[in-house]
N, C-alpha and C positions, 0 to 999 in steps of 0.2 A: 825738200829744204836742202838738199845736199850742196847746192850752188851759192846759198846765201852768203857764206862766209868770204866769198870771193867779191862780193860788190864792192865794198870800200877799195880794195885793191884796183879793180877795173877802173873806178872812178878817179882814182887819184895817182895812178902811176905814172903820168906824165906830169905832175905837178910837184914843183919843189915848195913845200910849205913855207920855208924860211923866206921867200920872196913875197909871199901874200901879203896883200894888205889887210887891214881888219874887215872891211867890206867884202873881199874876196874870200876870206876865211869864213865869214858869216854864210855866204852864198855856197861855199863849199859843204858846209856843214848842213845847210837846208837841203842841197842837192842829194848828199849821203841819205839822209832821212827819206827823201822822195823815192830815190831808186830802190832802196831797201824796201819800201812799202809797195812799190810796184811788183817785186818780185814775191812778196807775201801775197798779194792778191793774184798773181798769175799761178801761184801753187795752192791757192784756195785755202791758205792759213790765215784766217782772221783772228784768231784767239791769241797770238802773241800778246803779251803786256807791253806796255811802253817801254818798261826797263829792257825787255828782251828785244825789241826793236832797235832801241839805242845802242846795245851791246852788239848787234849784228852789224849796225852801220858805223860802229866805232866813235860813237858820240856819247859825250857825258848826258846823263838823264837830265840834269839841271838846265841843259841848253835846250831840251826839247820844247818847253813852253816859250822859248823866245820866238819860236817860228809857227807853231801850231797849238790850238786850244785844246785839242784832244785827239784821240787815235782817229776817230771818225773825219775829223778835219783834214788829218795827214793823207787818209785814204782818198778822200774827195779831191784833194790838191794833186795827189798822184796821178789820178785818172785825167784831171783837167791838164796836167802837164803833158802826159801822153798824146791827148787829143792836139794840144798846141803844137807839139813836136811833129805830129802827123799831118797837120792842116795844109802845109804847103803841097803835099802829095795829092791830098784831096783837091786842093784849088788846081792842080794841074788837070785832074780830070774835068772841073767845071770849065776851064779855058779852053778844052777841046771844043766845045759847041759854042755856035754862035748864039744860041739861045741859053743864057746861064740858067733858067729855070729847068730845062732839060737836063743841064749839067749837075744841079743839084739833085735830081731824082737819080741820075747814074751814080753820083757820089755815095748817096744814101745806099743805093743798092750794092755797090761795092762793100760798104761797111756791114750790110747785112749778111755778106757772104764771108764775113771776117772769120768765123768759126773754122772755116776750111782754108781761107788765105793765110791767115795768122792767128793761131788759136791762143798763143802766148798773149798777144794784144788784146784779143777778144776776151780773155778771162779777166784781165785788168779792168775793163771797162765795165763788165757786166757786174762785177761784184761791188763796184763803188756806189752804185745806187743812183738815184734821181740828182742828188745833190751836185754831182759832177756835170749834170747837163743844164744846169739852171742859171750858170753865170754867163749870160750871153755877151756881156762886156767884154770878154776876151776873145774867143774864137767864133761866137755866133755872129757878130756884126757883119763880117763879110758875107755870110750866108743871107742874113735880112736883105743887105743891100743887093746881093745878086737876084734874089727872087723879087724884089721891088722894082728893079730895073726891067725884068722880064715882063712883069704885069704892066708897067708904065709903057712899055712898047708894044703892048697888046698881044704878046706872045703866049703868056700864060694868065689864066682868070685866077684872080684870089682877092676876096673882100677884105680879109685879115691876114696879113702875111704873118705876123708874130704869132697869132693863134694857130695858124696852119703849121709852122715849124715847131710850136710846142707839140701839137698833135702828132706830128711826123717822128719828132725826137722821142716821144714816149713809145709810139708803136715800135721804132727801131729798137728800143731797149728790150722790149718784150719778145721782138723776133730774135735777138741776139741771144737772150736767157733760153729760150726754147731750143735754138740751134745748138746750144751747149749742154742742155740738161735733158731734152726730151729725144731719146732715139727715134721716135715716130716723127719726128719733125724734119723735114728735109728741105733744101734749097729751093724747091719749085714752091713750097708754101711760103718762104720768105719773099719770092718774086711776086707772089700774088698779093702778098701785104703791101709791098711798095707800088704795085700797079694801081692799088686803090687811090693812093695819094697823086699819082700821075693823071688819073682820069679826073681826079678832083680840080686839077689845075686846067681842065677843059682840053687837054690834048686828044687828037685823034687815036682811033684804036691802033691805026698803023704805027704812029709814034710810040703809043704804049707798048706794043708788040717788040718795037725795036729796043726800047730803052729798058724794059723789064724782063723780057724773055730771050733777047738775043745775047750775044757775047758779053760778059761782065768786064766793064771798064776797069783796067789795072792801074794801080796807083804807082 
């Protein structure tokens, strides 16, 4: 936790608070809480009381409940915000493929390797739990649209797009958790897990081998 006390400074160093409108001040306060929560998740420090979170963020305790219902709500939002911020890079992976269904598999595989690619981000996501993955209205809609378009074009086979993505998201959470916590779990096992879903979309074995066992697409 040695770096936590720097979070408010890093977040606000370029901002003159005297020039902020009320809406901007509120957004800054909310942002300070989210950034602090992300660092707590990354450090596996989930036991901080709300009072300590606010102290670290430089925010009055009374302000906390203007933005979040409880600590769990804050942690979920912190992970969701991280995913939202990262989504444009994942979309770049999807956009490299003529078939967006293949792009989705490639992007999930990238995320399945996150423990080695970006362990800081991986720890934030894995600690937030399923609540951070259930709000498809924010970052899931483009994924649903991409897979739907692939199915409609006859490139992927899927009778229930939403159900498929729920299953894939759940599997991904488990893969990430194993990658971080089980020393016997390696990236080849992560690849085999993602390959199950590529095969479920009806892709040929050649395509599965390319997507799931070739070079990992970088974001």
